[in-house]
N, C-alpha and C positions, 0 to 999 in steps of 0.2 A: 503354545509353543509354535514356533515358524515351523513351516511348511518347505521343506528343500527338496528341490527338483534339480537335477543336472546341477548342482553346485549355485543356484539362484533361490533366493526366499522367495516363494509364490504366494506367503498371506500378505505380503505387502498390499496396500491400498493401489489399484491400478492407476496406469496413466490417463490422464485426461484426454478427450479427443481431439480438443481443439482449446485454444486461448484468444482472450480478448485483449487489447491495448485500448486504453482511453486517457486522453490528455486532458486534466483538469485545469483550469486557471484560476489562482487567487488574482481576480482583478484589483480589489481595494486591500493592500496591507491592513490587518487589524479587523477583517470581518470575514471570517472562518468561513469555509466552502465545504459541504458535505458533498462525497463521495456517493455518486448514484448508486443506488441498489443493484446488486448483482450477487443472487447465492453463488456462495462458493461451495464445493464439495466436499463432504466430511473428509478430512484426511490431506486437505490442500490449501495453500495461504494467497493471501493477496500481496505482491508485491506493489511498493511505492519507490518509484525514483524521480528524483530531483532532475528536472530537464536540465541536460548539459547547457543549454544555451541560457541559463538563469544567472550567468556573471557572479557575483559575489554575494547574491541573495540567497538567503537562508531559507528551506523550507519547512513548515513546523507540522508534525503528525501526533494527532492524540485521538484520544478516545472520547472526547466532545468538545462542543464551540469552546467551553469554559476555560478546558484544559489547555487549549492552544495556546491560550496567553500565560499560560503558568509553567517556566523553566523546567519545575522538579516533576512535571506530569505530562512531558511530550518529549517527543524525539525529533533533533534536529538534523536535516540532511543538507551538506552543502551540493553545488552541481554535480551531477554523476553519482551520488552517492542512492545507496538503497536500503529499504528496510522489509522484511517480510513479517507479515502476521498473520497468524492462525486464528482467524474470525469465521464467522458461519456465513457472515453478507459484508459485503463491499462498505454498505451504509453506515457501518459501525466505525467509518474513520473520518475523522476530522481534519481540513488542511487549513494553515494560514501560513502567511511569510512574513520576513522583514521588508519586502518592497512591493511596489505595485504590480502585474503581470506574472508573478511568478508562477512558473508549471509544474506540473507534476504529471509525471506516465503512470497509470494504474494498469496494471497487470493482472487478471485474472484466468484462472484455468475453468473451461466450461463443459 
């Protein structure tokens, strides 16, 4: 049951006190990159955004290096698009891309 005080639900997960933005580069298309380890607090998510300067290159986001190559098991992001994932560590995310030098911004609350 929710705890309502003054019209606000106070039982929800509290806001994190800080966040971290990391830029990850897929240097070579076809060579998946694992996002660095960063514990994600319970109730929070990691956001992955395809860097706005990627042009027409597509960023692939998946749960394993193998899945980055499978169009049925990955999310494809064009420049500026974002996906939020409810994982307990950012290192559960793998990235690949349609072109060399594609970048992703990884936003985590800490």
